[in-house]
ZAVO-53121 format. One record per atom (N, C-alpha, C): residue number from 1; x, y, z. Coordinates in nm, 2 decimals. Example, Ala and Ser with C-alpha at 12.3 -4.5 7.8 and 13.67 -1.06 7.14 Angstrom:
BEGIN
1  1.32  -0.57  0.78
1  1.23  -0.45  0.78
1  1.32  -0.33  0.78
2  1.28  -0.22  0.71
2  1.37  -0.11  0.71
2  1.29  0.00  0.79
//
This chain:
BEGIN
1  -3.84  -6.88  -4.13
1  -3.83  -7.00  -4.10
1  -3.74  -7.17  -4.09
2  -3.66  -7.15  -4.02
2  -3.59  -7.18  -3.94
2  -3.62  -7.20  -3.82
3  -3.66  -7.11  -3.73
3  -3.71  -7.12  -3.62
3  -3.88  -7.20  -3.66
4  -3.94  -7.21  -3.67
4  -4.08  -7.22  -3.72
4  -4.00  -7.41  -3.78
5  -3.92  -7.38  -3.81
5  -3.82  -7.58  -3.91
5  -3.79  -7.66  -3.78
6  -3.70  -7.63  -3.73
6  -3.69  -7.64  -3.60
6  -3.74  -7.64  -3.44
7  -3.88  -7.60  -3.48
7  -3.93  -7.58  -3.38
7  -4.08  -7.71  -3.41
8  -4.09  -7.72  -3.51
8  -4.16  -7.82  -3.56
8  -4.10  -7.96  -3.53
9  -3.99  -7.96  -3.52
9  -3.89  -8.09  -3.57
9  -3.84  -8.16  -3.43
10  -3.89  -8.06  -3.33
10  -3.86  -8.10  -3.19
10  -3.99  -8.10  -3.16
11  -4.05  -8.03  -3.15
11  -4.25  -8.09  -3.14
11  -4.25  -8.22  -3.17
12  -4.25  -8.20  -3.32
12  -4.26  -8.42  -3.40
12  -4.19  -8.49  -3.29
13  -4.09  -8.45  -3.27
13  -3.97  -8.57  -3.26
13  -4.03  -8.62  -3.07
14  -4.11  -8.53  -3.00
14  -4.16  -8.52  -2.82
14  -4.29  -8.57  -2.88
15  -4.35  -8.55  -2.98
15  -4.48  -8.61  -3.00
15  -4.50  -8.75  -3.04
16  -4.42  -8.77  -3.14
16  -4.37  -8.93  -3.24
16  -4.29  -8.99  -3.19
17  -4.26  -8.97  -3.07
17  -4.01  -9.02  -3.02
17  -3.96  -9.06  -3.14
18  -3.97  -8.99  -3.20
18  -3.83  -9.02  -3.26
18  -3.85  -8.87  -3.38
19  -3.72  -8.83  -3.45
19  -3.78  -8.73  -3.52
19  -3.75  -8.79  -3.69
20  -3.83  -8.72  -3.81
20  -3.83  -8.71  -3.95
20  -3.73  -8.62  -4.03
21  -3.61  -8.69  -4.07
21  -3.47  -8.54  -4.11
21  -3.50  -8.52  -4.24
22  -3.52  -8.38  -4.23
22  -3.57  -8.34  -4.42
22  -3.74  -8.42  -4.42
23  -3.86  -8.42  -4.39
23  -3.95  -8.34  -4.49
23  -4.00  -8.33  -4.46
24  -4.09  -8.29  -4.60
24  -4.15  -8.19  -4.59
24  -4.28  -8.10  -4.48
25  -4.27  -7.99  -4.50
25  -4.35  -7.95  -4.38
25  -4.45  -7.89  -4.46
26  -4.59  -7.89  -4.43
26  -4.67  -7.73  -4.49
26  -4.75  -7.67  -4.40
27  -4.76  -7.58  -4.35
27  -4.84  -7.54  -4.29
27  -5.03  -7.54  -4.34
28  -5.11  -7.57  -4.26
28  -5.23  -7.60  -4.32
28  -5.31  -7.52  -4.24
29  -5.29  -7.47  -4.15
29  -5.42  -7.42  -4.02
29  -5.32  -7.28  -3.93
30  -5.31  -7.24  -3.87
30  -5.24  -7.11  -3.78
30  -5.41  -7.09  -3.67
31  -5.36  -7.05  -3.55
31  -5.46  -6.99  -3.50
31  -5.36  -6.85  -3.39
32  -5.40  -6.78  -3.37
32  -5.38  -6.61  -3.30
32  -5.49  -6.66  -3.14
33  -5.45  -6.63  -3.04
33  -5.53  -6.58  -2.91
33  -5.43  -6.44  -2.86
34  -5.57  -6.34  -2.91
34  -5.54  -6.21  -2.87
34  -5.67  -6.25  -2.77
35  -5.59  -6.12  -2.58
35  -5.68  -6.10  -2.54
35  -5.67  -6.02  -2.44
36  -5.73  -5.97  -2.40
36  -5.75  -5.78  -2.33
36  -5.87  -5.80  -2.20
37  -5.77  -5.64  -2.12
37  -5.86  -5.69  -2.00
37  -6.03  -5.65  -2.02
38  -6.09  -5.72  -2.00
38  -6.24  -5.62  -2.01
38  -6.23  -5.58  -1.94
39  -6.33  -5.49  -1.99
39  -6.43  -5.29  -1.90
39  -6.55  -5.40  -1.79
40  -6.51  -5.38  -1.71
40  -6.60  -5.39  -1.58
40  -6.72  -5.42  -1.67
41  -6.77  -5.54  -1.57
41  -6.88  -5.62  -1.59
41  -7.06  -5.48  -1.53
42  -7.08  -5.52  -1.62
42  -7.22  -5.40  -1.60
42  -7.35  -5.52  -1.48
43  -7.37  -5.47  -1.41
43  -7.49  -5.58  -1.30
43  -7.61  -5.65  -1.43
44  -7.55  -5.80  -1.37
44  -7.66  -5.84  -1.48
44  -7.85  -5.79  -1.44
45  -7.96  -5.78  -1.57
45  -8.07  -5.72  -1.56
45  -8.15  -5.76  -1.42
46  -8.25  -5.73  -1.43
46  -8.36  -5.83  -1.33
46  -8.38  -5.93  -1.34
47  -8.42  -6.00  -1.32
47  -8.50  -6.14  -1.34
47  -8.65  -6.11  -1.34
48  -8.68  -6.15  -1.48
48  -8.83  -6.12  -1.51
48  -8.91  -6.18  -1.44
49  -9.05  -6.23  -1.41
49  -9.14  -6.29  -1.36
49  -9.13  -6.39  -1.50
50  -9.10  -6.48  -1.39
50  -9.13  -6.65  -1.48
50  -9.28  -6.69  -1.46
51  -9.27  -6.74  -1.57
51  -9.48  -6.77  -1.64
51  -9.42  -6.86  -1.82
52  -9.48  -6.98  -1.77
52  -9.43  -7.09  -1.83
52  -9.46  -7.07  -1.95
53  -9.38  -7.12  -2.13
53  -9.38  -7.10  -2.20
53  -9.47  -7.19  -2.29
54  -9.56  -7.15  -2.40
54  -9.67  -7.25  -2.46
54  -9.61  -7.31  -2.56
55  -9.58  -7.41  -2.59
55  -9.48  -7.46  -2.69
55  -9.57  -7.46  -2.82
56  -9.50  -7.41  -2.95
56  -9.56  -7.42  -3.05
56  -9.66  -7.56  -3.16
57  -9.55  -7.62  -3.08
57  -9.64  -7.80  -3.12
57  -9.59  -7.90  -3.08
58  -9.66  -7.98  -3.07
58  -9.59  -8.16  -3.02
58  -9.53  -8.21  -3.16
59  -9.43  -8.34  -3.09
59  -9.39  -8.39  -3.18
59  -9.36  -8.54  -3.13
60  -9.41  -8.63  -3.17
60  -9.34  -8.71  -3.09
60  -9.15  -8.72  -3.06
61  -9.11  -8.83  -2.96
61  -8.97  -8.79  -2.98
61  -8.92  -8.93  -2.99
62  -8.85  -9.08  -2.89
62  -8.78  -9.17  -2.85
62  -8.62  -9.15  -2.77
63  -8.71  -9.12  -2.58
63  -8.61  -9.13  -2.57
63  -8.47  -9.19  -2.53
64  -8.36  -9.15  -2.62
64  -8.24  -9.27  -2.61
64  -8.23  -9.27  -2.51
65  -8.25  -9.29  -2.39
65  -8.21  -9.36  -2.24
65  -8.33  -9.50  -2.23
66  -8.44  -9.41  -2.28
66  -8.53  -9.52  -2.23
66  -8.56  -9.66  -2.36
67  -8.56  -9.50  -2.41
67  -8.60  -9.59  -2.58
67  -8.82  -9.56  -2.68
68  -8.83  -9.53  -2.47
68  -8.96  -9.48  -2.58
68  -9.00  -9.41  -2.58
69  -9.13  -9.42  -2.66
69  -9.19  -9.24  -2.75
69  -9.29  -9.20  -2.67
70  -9.28  -9.08  -2.74
70  -9.38  -9.02  -2.62
70  -9.36  -8.86  -2.69
71  -9.53  -8.80  -2.66
71  -9.51  -8.69  -2.74
71  -9.40  -8.53  -2.62
72  -9.31  -8.46  -2.69
72  -9.25  -8.32  -2.64
72  -9.29  -8.21  -2.66
73  -9.28  -8.14  -2.59
73  -9.36  -7.97  -2.66
73  -9.13  -7.97  -2.74
74  -9.24  -7.84  -2.90
74  -9.16  -7.84  -2.99
74  -9.20  -7.64  -2.89
75  -9.09  -7.55  -2.91
75  -9.08  -7.42  -2.86
75  -9.01  -7.39  -2.97
76  -9.06  -7.26  -2.98
76  -8.95  -7.23  -3.13
76  -8.89  -7.10  -3.01
77  -8.77  -7.07  -3.09
77  -8.65  -6.95  -2.93
77  -8.70  -6.90  -2.97
78  -8.74  -6.83  -3.07
78  -8.77  -6.69  -3.14
78  -8.92  -6.63  -3.03
79  -8.95  -6.72  -3.02
79  -9.06  -6.68  -2.92
79  -9.07  -6.70  -2.72
80  -9.00  -6.73  -2.69
80  -8.87  -6.72  -2.53
80  -8.90  -6.63  -2.52
81  -8.91  -6.54  -2.39
81  -8.90  -6.45  -2.37
81  -8.83  -6.44  -2.23
82  -8.74  -6.34  -2.18
82  -8.69  -6.34  -2.12
82  -8.78  -6.38  -1.92
83  -8.78  -6.50  -1.88
83  -8.88  -6.53  -1.75
83  -8.93  -6.67  -1.78
84  -8.95  -6.68  -1.90
84  -8.99  -6.89  -2.02
84  -8.96  -6.95  -1.88
85  -9.00  -7.03  -1.94
85  -8.97  -7.18  -1.84
85  -9.06  -7.30  -1.96
86  -9.02  -7.34  -1.93
86  -9.03  -7.46  -1.98
86  -8.96  -7.64  -1.87
87  -9.04  -7.73  -1.90
87  -9.03  -7.81  -1.76
87  -9.06  -7.90  -1.93
88  -8.92  -8.02  -1.91
88  -8.89  -8.12  -1.98
88  -8.98  -8.23  -1.97
89  -8.99  -8.32  -2.07
89  -8.92  -8.35  -2.23
89  -8.97  -8.23  -2.30
90  -8.87  -8.17  -2.36
90  -8.89  -8.06  -2.48
90  -8.74  -8.04  -2.56
91  -8.86  -7.95  -2.67
91  -8.70  -7.88  -2.72
91  -8.71  -7.74  -2.77
92  -8.63  -7.73  -2.76
92  -8.60  -7.52  -2.84
92  -8.54  -7.52  -2.95
93  -8.61  -7.54  -3.03
93  -8.58  -7.51  -3.22
93  -8.53  -7.31  -3.26
94  -8.40  -7.38  -3.31
94  -8.36  -7.23  -3.31
94  -8.28  -7.33  -3.48
95  -8.29  -7.18  -3.57
95  -8.22  -7.20  -3.73
95  -8.07  -7.23  -3.74
96  -7.98  -7.28  -3.63
96  -7.85  -7.26  -3.65
96  -7.84  -7.42  -3.54
97  -7.95  -7.45  -3.43
97  -7.88  -7.58  -3.37
97  -8.09  -7.58  -3.28
98  -8.10  -7.64  -3.19
98  -8.20  -7.75  -3.12
98  -8.09  -7.73  -2.99
99  -8.26  -7.73  -2.94
99  -8.18  -7.72  -2.72
99  -8.24  -7.87  -2.70
100  -8.25  -7.97  -2.68
100  -8.28  -8.07  -2.59
100  -8.30  -8.02  -2.41
101  -8.46  -8.05  -2.38
101  -8.47  -8.10  -2.26
101  -8.55  -8.18  -2.19
102  -8.47  -8.26  -2.17
102  -8.49  -8.39  -2.18
102  -8.59  -8.47  -2.03
103  -8.61  -8.58  -1.99
103  -8.77  -8.54  -1.87
103  -8.68  -8.55  -1.82
104  -8.76  -8.46  -1.64
104  -8.67  -8.47  -1.56
104  -8.62  -8.27  -1.51
105  -8.54  -8.25  -1.63
105  -8.49  -8.16  -1.64
105  -8.61  -8.04  -1.66
106  -8.61  -7.85  -1.62
106  -8.61  -7.78  -1.67
106  -8.52  -7.69  -1.78
107  -8.61  -7.55  -1.81
107  -8.54  -7.49  -1.90
107  -8.63  -7.31  -1.87
108  -8.51  -7.33  -1.81
108  -8.55  -7.15  -1.79
108  -8.46  -7.02  -1.89
109  -8.51  -6.90  -1.97
109  -8.42  -6.76  -2.06
109  -8.42  -6.71  -1.96
110  -8.28  -6.69  -1.86
110  -8.18  -6.56  -1.87
110  -8.25  -6.44  -1.87
111  -8.24  -6.31  -1.80
111  -8.22  -6.18  -1.81
111  -8.19  -6.08  -1.94
112  -8.05  -6.23  -1.97
112  -7.93  -6.22  -2.10
112  -8.07  -6.25  -2.25
113  -8.12  -6.37  -2.20
113  -8.17  -6.40  -2.32
113  -8.13  -6.57  -2.32
114  -8.04  -6.62  -2.19
114  -8.00  -6.78  -2.25
114  -8.06  -6.78  -2.23
115  -8.08  -6.95  -2.23
115  -8.07  -7.05  -2.20
115  -8.09  -7.15  -2.04
116  -8.08  -7.17  -1.97
116  -8.04  -7.23  -1.80
116  -8.15  -7.34  -1.80
117  -7.99  -7.46  -1.83
117  -8.11  -7.59  -1.79
117  -8.06  -7.64  -1.70
118  -8.17  -7.65  -1.61
118  -8.16  -7.77  -1.43
118  -8.29  -7.90  -1.41
119  -8.14  -7.99  -1.37
119  -8.14  -8.09  -1.37
119  -8.30  -8.09  -1.19
120  -8.39  -8.14  -1.24
120  -8.45  -8.19  -1.15
120  -8.43  -8.25  -1.01
121  -8.44  -8.20  -0.86
121  -8.40  -8.29  -0.78
121  -8.51  -8.45  -0.79
122  -8.39  -8.59  -0.75
122  -8.48  -8.64  -0.77
122  -8.50  -8.74  -0.73
//
């Protein structure tokens, strides 16, 4: 404990440019970082044949840049297989989050199932 207290006092004084001797200290949280050497990476799966994904529905969305309201394609994430391609504007919906594919962007599902967003050349 004395070593932890001394380290805290030194860091506090460094950060705030002054010590506060005798103050109470309570550890509210801590983090542990563990690292290992990764296994040799397996080669990436072959690219699936690209196909345009069909949206589940459309929804009126206000573009935060232009302020205009237009219909955006809504895609169910679970229905998108590797090789699926989506042109923006669109929204990919999942239980935990949504991914916006804005105007001028496209999205594709890579062989590992990740969403890749690409800004189209202007």
